[in-house]
N, C-alpha and C positions, 0 to 999 in steps of 0.2 A: 669901401667896398668897389666894385670893380661892374662896370656897366658894359653893356653888351648888346649892340645896336639891332635892330629888327634884320636888317640885312646880313648881320654875321651871325645871327642866330639861324636864319635861312639856310645859310651856307654852310653851316658847323650839322644841322639836321640832314643835307642833302649830301655831305660827305659819310655821316653816320650811317646813313640806311647804304650808300654804294660799300661800308666795310662790311655790312652784314654779318656783326659778329655780336650775339646775346649777352655776350660775358662783359661789354664794353660798359663802364659805369659812368665815363664821361669824358669828355675833349681836357686835357691837363695843358694850362698854362704856367710856364715857370721862366725862372731868369736865373739868365747863367753867364760867368764871366767871360767877357769877349776879349781879354786882352787890351792891346793899345787903344782899341776903338770904345772900350767902356764894355758896360753888360748888353747882353742878345737876349731875345725873347726865344722861347721854343713852343711849339705845339706838339703835342703826342695824346692818341688814346689811350686809356689807361681802365684797366680791368680791376682795380685796388682803389678803394675807398680809404685814406691814411686819416689816422687820428686827429693830426692837426690840419688838416685840410680845410679849408674852406670851399664851400660849395654856393657856386653862382646859377641862377635859374638862367636858360637861354632859348625859352620856348621849352621845347620836348626833350631837351638834351642839356645835361648839367655843363658847365664848366667847373674844374678842378682847380684849386692854386693852394701848395703848400703854404705854411705860415712863414717859410723864409723868403719866397716869392711875393708873397701879399704885401708885406712891406715896402716893398719897393713899386708894386702894382696900385696900392690902394690910390682910389679915385681915378683909376685909368679907365679910358672907353676905349672898348676894341669895335672895330669897324671891319667892313668887308668892303674894296675897292676893286671896281673894275673899270678898266681903262685900256687906253691902245695899246699902250706898252705890255699888258698883261693885268691878271691880277692876283689881290692879297689882301691877306688881314693886315689891318693896321692897328696899331696901341698908340692912341694919342695919351699921353703920360705926363701929367703936372709936376711929376717929381724929378723930370728929366732936366738935368741943368746943362 
């Protein structure tokens, strides 16, 4: 399963509040092909919960992951980093070689 850090959960909640859309079921994290650089991670708000989705609790907001992406994200840790050069979600994935 995926782990969502407290800092990431707080940021997800803040972004959810900013979206102001009661139809949102959660933040979807997915893996997509990235060509020469390998897989890339994507984030999007989703108003649908699919039958094959895994649901990960991130405080007050759920994180949704489809079954194909979960194969690559299993045991990953989603964190949120704020640095001088900017802020971003970071996925620490032990499955990446």
